[in-house]
RODREN-945680 format. One record per residue: residue number from 0; x, y, z of N, C-alpha, C, O, CB in turn; chain; residue in one letter. Coordinates in steps of 0.1 Angstrom, whole numbers, plus 5000, padded with zeros to 4 digits. Glycine has a CB too. Layout:
- NUM X Y Z X Y Z X Y Z X Y Z X Y Z A A
...
# end
This chain:
- 0 6041 1502 7776 6043 1509 7788 6058 1506 7792 6063 1495 7791 6034 1503 7799 A M
- 1 6064 1517 7797 6078 1516 7801 6079 1513 7816 6069 1514 7823 6086 1528 7797 A S
- 2 6091 1508 7821 6092 1506 7835 6089 1518 7844 6086 1516 7856 6106 1501 7838 A P
- 3 6090 1530 7838 6087 1542 7847 6072 1544 7847 6067 1554 7853 6094 1554 7841 A I
- 4 6064 1536 7840 6050 1538 7839 6046 1545 7826 6055 1550 7819 6044 1545 7851 A G
- 5 6033 1546 7823 6029 1554 7811 6034 1568 7813 6033 1574 7824 6014 1553 7809 A P
- 6 6039 1574 7802 6044 1588 7802 6032 1597 7803 6024 1598 7793 6054 1590 7790 A I
- 7 6032 1605 7813 6021 1615 7815 6025 1629 7814 6017 1638 7812 6014 1612 7829 A T
- 8 6038 1632 7816 6043 1645 7816 6057 1646 7810 6065 1637 7811 6044 1651 7831 A H
- 9 6060 1658 7804 6073 1662 7800 6076 1674 7809 6069 1684 7808 6074 1665 7784 A V
- 10 6086 1672 7817 6089 1683 7827 6102 1690 7823 6113 1684 7820 6091 1676 7841 A V
- 11 6101 1703 7822 6112 1712 7818 6119 1717 7830 6113 1722 7840 6107 1723 7809 A I
- 12 6133 1717 7829 6141 1721 7840 6152 1730 7835 6155 1730 7823 6148 1709 7848 A H
- 13 6159 1738 7843 6172 1744 7840 6182 1739 7849 6180 1733 7859 6171 1760 7841 A Y
- 14 6195 1741 7845 6206 1735 7853 6210 1744 7864 6219 1740 7872 6218 1733 7844 A S
- 15 6204 1756 7866 6208 1766 7876 6223 1769 7875 6230 1769 7885 6204 1760 7890 A A
- 16 6227 1772 7863 6241 1776 7860 6241 1789 7852 6230 1793 7847 6249 1765 7853 A T
- 17 6252 1795 7850 6253 1807 7843 6256 1804 7828 6261 1794 7824 6265 1816 7848 A Y
- 18 6252 1814 7819 6253 1811 7805 6267 1810 7800 6269 1804 7789 6246 1822 7797 A P
- 19 6277 1815 7807 6291 1813 7803 6297 1800 7807 6309 1797 7804 6299 1824 7808 A D
- 20 6289 1791 7814 6294 1778 7818 6289 1768 7807 6278 1767 7804 6288 1774 7832 A Q
- 21 6299 1762 7800 6296 1753 7789 6294 1739 7794 6302 1730 7792 6308 1754 7779 A N
- 22 6283 1737 7801 6280 1724 7807 6276 1713 7797 6271 1716 7786 6268 1726 7817 A L
- 23 6279 1701 7801 6274 1689 7793 6266 1680 7802 6265 1682 7814 6287 1682 7787 A T
- 24 6260 1670 7796 6253 1660 7804 6263 1653 7813 6259 1650 7824 6246 1650 7794 A A
- 25 6275 1651 7809 6285 1645 7817 6288 1653 7830 6290 1648 7841 6298 1642 7809 A A
- 26 6288 1666 7828 6290 1675 7840 6278 1674 7850 6280 1673 7862 6291 1690 7835 A D
- 27 6266 1674 7844 6254 1672 7853 6255 1658 7860 6251 1657 7872 6241 1674 7845 A I
- 28 6259 1648 7852 6260 1635 7858 6270 1635 7870 6267 1630 7881 6265 1625 7847 A D
- 29 6281 1642 7869 6291 1643 7880 6285 1650 7892 6286 1646 7903 6304 1650 7875 A R
- 30 6277 1661 7889 6271 1669 7900 6261 1660 7907 6260 1660 7919 6264 1681 7894 A M
- 31 6253 1653 7899 6242 1644 7906 6248 1633 7914 6243 1629 7924 6233 1639 7895 A H
- 32 6259 1627 7909 6266 1616 7917 6273 1622 7929 6275 1614 7939 6277 1609 7908 A R
- 33 6276 1635 7929 6283 1641 7941 6273 1646 7951 6277 1650 7962 6292 1653 7936 A A
- 34 6260 1645 7949 6250 1650 7958 6250 1641 7970 6256 1630 7971 6236 1650 7951 A R
- 35 6243 1646 7981 6241 1638 7993 6226 1638 7995 6220 1648 7998 6249 1644 8005 A T
- 36 6220 1626 7994 6226 1614 7990 6228 1614 7974 6221 1622 7967 6216 1602 7993 A P
- 37 6237 1606 7970 6241 1607 7955 6230 1600 7947 6224 1591 7951 6254 1600 7953 A P
- 38 6229 1605 7934 6221 1598 7924 6230 1588 7918 6242 1589 7919 6215 1608 7913 A F
- 39 6224 1578 7912 6233 1567 7906 6238 1572 7892 6248 1567 7887 6225 1554 7904 A R
- 40 6231 1582 7887 6235 1589 7874 6227 1602 7872 6219 1605 7881 6233 1579 7862 A C
- 41 6229 1608 7862 6222 1621 7859 6207 1618 7861 6202 1608 7857 6225 1626 7844 A I
- 42 6200 1628 7866 6186 1626 7869 6177 1629 7857 6165 1625 7857 6182 1635 7880 A G
- 43 6182 1636 7847 6173 1640 7835 6175 1630 7824 6185 1622 7823 6178 1654 7830 A Y
- 44 6165 1630 7815 6165 1621 7804 6172 1628 7792 6179 1621 7784 6151 1617 7799 A H
- 45 6171 1641 7791 6177 1648 7780 6183 1661 7785 6177 1667 7795 6166 1651 7769 A L
- 46 6194 1665 7779 6200 1678 7783 6204 1686 7771 6209 1681 7761 6213 1674 7791 A F
- 47 6200 1699 7771 6202 1708 7760 6214 1717 7764 6213 1725 7773 6190 1716 7756 A I
- 48 6225 1716 7756 6236 1725 7758 6234 1739 7753 6224 1741 7746 6249 1719 7752 A R
- 49 6242 1748 7756 6240 1762 7752 6240 1764 7737 6233 1773 7732 6252 1771 7758 A R
- 50 6247 1755 7730 6247 1756 7715 6235 1750 7709 6234 1749 7697 6260 1750 7710 A D
- 51 6226 1744 7717 6214 1738 7712 6215 1723 7710 6206 1716 7707 6210 1744 7699 A G
- 52 6228 1718 7711 6229 1703 7709 6223 1696 7721 6223 1700 7732 6244 1699 7708 A S
- 53 6217 1684 7718 6210 1676 7727 6218 1664 7731 6224 1657 7722 6196 1672 7722 A V
- 54 6219 1661 7744 6227 1650 7749 6217 1641 7757 6208 1646 7764 6239 1654 7757 A E
- 55 6219 1628 7757 6211 1619 7764 6216 1617 7778 6228 1616 7780 6210 1605 7757 A T
- 56 6207 1617 7787 6210 1613 7801 6205 1599 7804 6211 1590 7798 6204 1624 7811 A G
- 57 6195 1598 7812 6189 1585 7814 6181 1581 7801 6176 1590 7794 6179 1585 7826 A R
- 58 6179 1568 7800 6170 1564 7788 6156 1566 7792 6153 1568 7804 6173 1549 7785 A T
- 59 6147 1566 7783 6133 1569 7785 6127 1557 7793 6116 1559 7798 6126 1571 7773 A E
- 60 6133 1546 7793 6128 1534 7801 6132 1534 7815 6127 1526 7823 6132 1521 7794 A T
- 61 6141 1544 7819 6145 1545 7833 6138 1556 7840 6136 1567 7834 6161 1547 7834 A E
- 62 6134 1554 7852 6127 1565 7859 6138 1576 7862 6149 1573 7866 6121 1560 7873 A Q
- 63 6134 1588 7860 6142 1599 7862 6144 1603 7877 6138 1596 7886 6138 1612 7855 A G
- 64 6152 1613 7880 6154 1618 7894 6154 1633 7892 6164 1639 7894 6167 1612 7901 A A
- 65 6142 1639 7889 6142 1653 7887 6131 1660 7893 6130 1673 7893 6142 1655 7872 A H
- 66 6121 1653 7899 6110 1659 7907 6108 1651 7919 6103 1640 7918 6097 1661 7898 A V
- 67 6112 1655 7931 6112 1647 7943 6099 1641 7945 6089 1647 7946 6116 1656 7955 A I
- 68 6099 1627 7946 6087 1620 7949 6077 1619 7937 6066 1613 7939 6081 1626 7960 A G
- 69 6080 1625 7926 6070 1625 7915 6076 1621 7901 6072 1627 7891 6064 1639 7914 A Q
- 70 6085 1612 7901 6092 1609 7888 6085 1599 7880 6088 1598 7868 6106 1604 7892 A N
- 71 6077 1591 7885 6070 1580 7877 6062 1587 7866 6055 1597 7868 6060 1572 7886 A A
- 72 6064 1582 7854 6056 1587 7842 6061 1600 7837 6054 1607 7829 6042 1588 7846 A G
- 73 6073 1605 7841 6077 1618 7837 6091 1618 7830 6100 1612 7835 6078 1628 7849 A K
- 74 6092 1624 7819 6104 1626 7812 6110 1640 7815 6103 1650 7814 6102 1624 7796 A I
- 75 6122 1640 7820 6128 1653 7824 6138 1658 7813 6147 1651 7808 6136 1651 7837 A G
- 76 6136 1670 7809 6145 1677 7799 6151 1689 7807 6143 1697 7813 6137 1682 7786 A I
- 77 6164 1690 7807 6171 1701 7813 6178 1709 7803 6185 1704 7794 6180 1696 7824 A C
- 78 6177 1722 7804 6185 1731 7795 6196 1738 7803 6193 1742 7815 6177 1742 7787 A W
- 79 6208 1740 7798 6219 1746 7805 6216 1761 7806 6214 1768 7796 6232 1744 7797 A A
- 80 6217 1766 7818 6215 1780 7821 6205 1782 7832 6203 1773 7841 6211 1788 7809 A G
- 81 6199 1794 7832 6188 1797 7842 6192 1807 7853 6184 1812 7860 6184 1785 7849 A G
- 82 6205 1810 7853 6210 1821 7863 6218 1831 7855 6224 1829 7845 6219 1814 7874 A L
- 83 6217 1843 7861 6225 1855 7856 6234 1860 7867 6229 1860 7879 6216 1866 7850 A E
- 84 6246 1863 7864 6255 1868 7875 6250 1881 7881 6251 1883 7893 6269 1871 7869 A R
- 85 6243 1890 7874 6238 1902 7879 6227 1900 7889 6226 1907 7899 6232 1911 7868 A D
- 86 6218 1890 7887 6208 1888 7897 6211 1877 7907 6204 1876 7917 6195 1883 7889 A S
- 87 6222 1870 7905 6227 1860 7915 6221 1846 7914 6212 1843 7906 6224 1866 7929 A G
- 88 6225 1838 7923 6222 1824 7923 6208 1820 7928 6204 1809 7927 6232 1816 7931 A A
- 89 6201 1830 7933 6188 1827 7939 6176 1833 7931 6165 1833 7935 6187 1832 7953 A H
- 90 6179 1837 7919 6169 1842 7910 6169 1835 7896 6179 1837 7889 6170 1858 7908 A V
- 91 6160 1826 7894 6160 1819 7881 6154 1828 7870 6144 1835 7872 6151 1806 7883 A G
- 92 6160 1827 7859 6156 1834 7847 6156 1825 7835 6162 1815 7835 6165 1847 7845 A V
- 93 6149 1830 7825 6149 1823 7812 6160 1829 7803 6157 1840 7797 6135 1823 7805 A N
- 94 6171 1824 7803 6182 1829 7794 6186 1819 7784 6198 1818 7780 6194 1833 7803 A N
- 95 6176 1811 7780 6179 1801 7769 6184 1808 7757 6178 1819 7753 6166 1793 7766 A M
- 96 6194 1803 7750 6198 1808 7737 6187 1803 7727 6180 1793 7729 6212 1802 7733 A A
- 97 6186 1811 7716 6176 1807 7706 6177 1792 7701 6167 1786 7699 6177 1816 7694 A P
- 98 6190 1788 7700 6192 1774 7696 6187 1764 7706 6182 1753 7703 6207 1772 7693 A T
- 99 6188 1768 7719 6183 1759 7729 6168 1758 7729 6162 1747 7730 6187 1764 7743 A Q
- 100 6161 1770 7727 6147 1770 7726 6142 1762 7714 6132 1755 7715 6142 1784 7726 A E
- 101 6149 1763 7703 6145 1756 7691 6146 1741 7694 6137 1733 7690 6154 1759 7679 A E
- 102 6157 1737 7700 6159 1722 7704 6148 1718 7713 6143 1707 7712 6173 1720 7710 A S
- 103 6145 1726 7723 6135 1723 7733 6121 1720 7726 6114 1710 7729 6133 1734 7744 A L
- 104 6117 1729 7717 6105 1728 7710 6105 1714 7702 6095 1707 7702 6102 1740 7700 A I
- 105 6116 1712 7695 6117 1699 7687 6116 1687 7696 6109 1677 7693 6130 1699 7679 A R
- 106 6123 1687 7707 6122 1676 7717 6108 1673 7722 6103 1662 7722 6132 1678 7728 A L
- 107 6101 1684 7726 6088 1683 7731 6079 1677 7721 6071 1668 7723 6083 1697 7736 A I
- 108 6080 1682 7708 6071 1677 7697 6074 1662 7695 6064 1655 7694 6074 1685 7684 A R
- 109 6086 1658 7695 6089 1644 7693 6084 1636 7705 6078 1625 7702 6105 1642 7692 A D
- 110 6085 1640 7717 6080 1633 7728 6065 1632 7728 6059 1622 7731 6085 1639 7741 A L
- 111 6059 1643 7724 6044 1643 7724 6039 1634 7713 6028 1629 7714 6039 1657 7722 A R
- 112 6046 1633 7702 6042 1623 7692 6042 1609 7697 6034 1601 7694 6051 1625 7679 A E
- 113 6053 1606 7704 6055 1592 7710 6046 1590 7722 6042 1578 7725 6069 1590 7713 A R
- 114 6043 1600 7729 6035 1599 7741 6023 1609 7741 6023 1619 7748 6044 1602 7754 A Y
- 115 6013 1606 7732 6002 1615 7731 5995 1617 7744 5993 1608 7752 5992 1609 7721 A P
- 116 5991 1629 7747 5985 1633 7759 5994 1637 7770 5989 1641 7781 5977 1621 7763 A G
- 117 6007 1635 7768 6016 1639 7779 6015 1654 7781 6016 1662 7771 6031 1635 7776 A A
- 118 6014 1659 7793 6013 1673 7796 6027 1679 7796 6037 1672 7801 6006 1676 7809 A K
- 119 6029 1691 7792 6042 1698 7792 6041 1708 7803 6033 1717 7803 6045 1705 7778 A V
- 120 6050 1706 7813 6050 1715 7825 6064 1718 7829 6074 1712 7824 6043 1708 7837 A V
- 121 6065 1728 7837 6078 1732 7843 6080 1725 7856 6070 1721 7863 6080 1747 7844 A G
- 122 6092 1724 7861 6095 1718 7874 6086 1725 7885 6081 1719 7894 6110 1719 7878 A H
- 123 6085 1739 7883 6078 1746 7893 6063 1744 7893 6056 1748 7903 6081 1761 7891 A R
- 124 6058 1737 7883 6044 1734 7883 6041 1721 7892 6030 1718 7895 6039 1731 7869 A D
- 125 6052 1715 7896 6050 1702 7903 6057 1703 7917 6054 1695 7926 6057 1691 7896 A L
- 126 6065 1713 7920 6072 1715 7933 6075 1729 7935 6075 1737 7926 6085 1706 7933 A A
- 127 6077 1733 7948 6080 1747 7951 6094 1751 7947 6104 1749 7955 6078 1749 7966 A P
- 128 6096 1756 7935 6109 1760 7930 6107 1770 7919 6095 1772 7914 6117 1747 7924 A T
- 129 6117 1777 7915 6115 1787 7904 6120 1781 7891 6118 1787 7880 6124 1799 7907 A Q
- 130 6125 1769 7891 6129 1761 7879 6117 1759 7870 6107 1754 7875 6136 1748 7883 A C
- 131 6118 1762 7858 6129 1765 7849 6131 1779 7846 6137 1782 7835 6128 1757 7836 A P
- 132 6126 1788 7854 6129 1803 7851 6118 1809 7843 6119 1821 7841 6142 1804 7845 A G
- 133 6108 1802 7838 6097 1808 7831 6085 1799 7833 6086 1787 7837 6100 1810 7816 A F
- 134 6073 1804 7829 6061 1796 7831 6058 1788 7818 6054 1793 7808 6049 1806 7833 A D
- 135 6061 1775 7819 6061 1766 7808 6047 1764 7802 6045 1764 7790 6067 1753 7812 A V
- 136 6037 1763 7811 6024 1760 7806 6018 1770 7796 6014 1766 7785 6014 1758 7817 A I
- 137 6018 1783 7799 6013 1792 7788 6023 1794 7776 6019 1796 7765 6012 1806 7794 A P
- 138 6036 1792 7779 6046 1792 7768 6042 1781 7758 6042 1783 7746 6060 1790 7773 A W
- 139 6040 1769 7763 6037 1758 7754 6024 1759 7747 6022 1756 7736 6038 1744 7762 A W
- 140 6014 1764 7755 6001 1767 7749 6002 1777 7737 5995 1775 7727 5991 1773 7759 A A
- 141 6010 1787 7738 6012 1797 7728 6019 1790 7716 6016 1793 7704 6020 1809 7733 A E
- 142 6029 1782 7718 6036 1774 7708 6026 1766 7700 6025 1766 7688 6047 1765 7713 A I
- 143 6017 1759 7707 6007 1750 7700 5997 1759 7693 5993 1755 7682 6000 1741 7710 A E
- 144 5993 1770 7699 5983 1779 7692 5989 1784 7679 5982 1784 7669 5979 1790 7702 A R
- 145 6001 1788 7680 6008 1794 7668 6009 1783 7657 6007 1786 7645 6021 1799 7671 A A
- 146 6012 1771 7661 6013 1760 7651 5999 1757 7645 5998 1756 7633 6018 1747 7657 A Q
- 147 5989 1756 7653 5975 1754 7648 5971 1765 7639 5965 1762 7628 5965 1752 7660 A A
- 148 5974 1777 7642 5970 1789 7634 5977 1788 7621 5971 1790 7610 5973 1802 7641 A E
- 149 5990 1784 7621 5998 1784 7609 5993 1772 7600 5992 1774 7588 6013 1781 7612 A A
- 150 5989 1761 7606 5984 1750 7598 5970 1752 7593 5967 1746 7583 5985 1737 7607 A L
- 151 5963 1760 7599 5949 1763 7595 5949 1772 7582 5939 1773 7575 5941 1769 7606 A A
- 152 5960 1779 7580 5960 1789 7569 5960 1781 7555 5964 1769 7555 5973 1797 7569 A G
- 153 5956 1788 7545 5955 1782 7532 5969 1778 7526 5971 1768 7520 5948 1792 7522 A A
- 154 5979 1787 7529 5992 1784 7525 6000 1777 7536 6001 1783 7547 6000 1797 7520 A D
- 155 6004 1765 7534 6012 1758 7544 6026 1764 7545 6033 1765 7534 6012 1743 7541 A Q
- 156 6030 1768 7556 6043 1774 7557 6054 1763 7556 6052 1751 7558 6045 1781 7571 A P
- 157 6065 1768 7551 6077 1759 7551 6081 1756 7565 6078 1764 7574 6089 1765 7542 A T
- 158 6089 1746 7568 6093 1743 7581 6101 1755 7587 6100 1759 7599 6102 1731 7582 A P
- 159 6109 1761 7579 6117 1773 7583 6108 1785 7587 6110 1791 7597 6128 1777 7573 A A
- 160 6098 1787 7578 6089 1798 7581 6081 1796 7593 6078 1805 7601 6080 1800 7569 A A
- 161 6076 1783 7595 6069 1779 7607 6077 1781 7619 6072 1787 7629 6064 1765 7606 A W
- 162 6090 1777 7619 6098 1778 7631 6101 1793 7634 6101 1796 7646 6111 1770 7629 A L
- 163 6103 1801 7624 6105 1815 7626 6093 1821 7633 6094 1829 7642 6108 1822 7613 A A
- 164 6081 1817 7628 6069 1823 7634 6067 1818 7649 6064 1826 7657 6056 1818 7626 A R
- 165 6070 1805 7651 6069 1800 7665 6079 1808 7674 6076 1811 7685 6072 1785 7665 A V
- 166 6091 1810 7669 6101 1817 7676 6097 1831 7680 6098 1835 7691 6115 1817 7669 A W
- 167 6091 1838 7670 6086 1852 7673 6075 1852 7683 6075 1860 7692 6081 1858 7660 A R
- 168 6066 1842 7682 6055 1841 7692 6060 1838 7706 6056 1844 7715 6045 1830 7687 A T
- 169 6069 1828 7706 6075 1824 7719 6083 1836 7726 6082 1838 7738 6084 1812 7718 A A
- 170 6090 1843 7718 6097 1854 7723 6088 1865 7728 6091 1871 7739 6106 1861 7711 A S
- 171 6077 1867 7722 6067 1876 7726 6061 1872 7740 6060 1880 7749 6055 1878 7716 A R
- 172 6058 1859 7741 6052 1854 7754 6062 1855 7765 6059 1857 7776 6048 1839 7752 A V
- 173 6075 1852 7762 6086 1852 7772 6091 1866 7775 6099 1868 7784 6097 1844 7767 A L
- 174 6085 1876 7768 6089 1890 7771 6102 1894 7764 6108 1905 7768 6091 1892 7785 A G
- 175 6106 1887 7754 6118 1891 7746 6114 1899 7734 6103 1897 7729 6127 1878 7742 A R
- 176 6122 1908 7730 6118 1916 7718 6128 1914 7707 6127 1920 7697 6117 1931 7722 A T
# end
């Protein structure tokens, strides 16, 4: 058991920034420290940049600051993006780059291996917000269904083939073509 309690949830967030902003975890850290009241550091445990690279925020043994009043037992993952200039700052969207989504899937799988039973949810499943710009619960259910279906087949897919299939399925669920 970690100081934040047993891990019960993996919570997905977006940074509420535009895709042309090349944000880093250090940028989010500065934003969170500049808040009123300020955070002592970045509120998320993991941050996914636009190129899909993953940066560490808080350690998994530190309680996050990413769901007001509900941070115990929750690991927060934030991906850079979530806004489009055409729709403005008050309309959250899923504009994850494919590399970001691939990284997100890998991170969730890794966390679920280490914390069996942890639920995968979006920020909006726990609080009144549009973050992370898409409905995480059915998205993750479809990812898991596609994996189970692939593993049930007689021919085991290669990791690349499996990831391509998961990507096609996730794109279909998210309304991308």
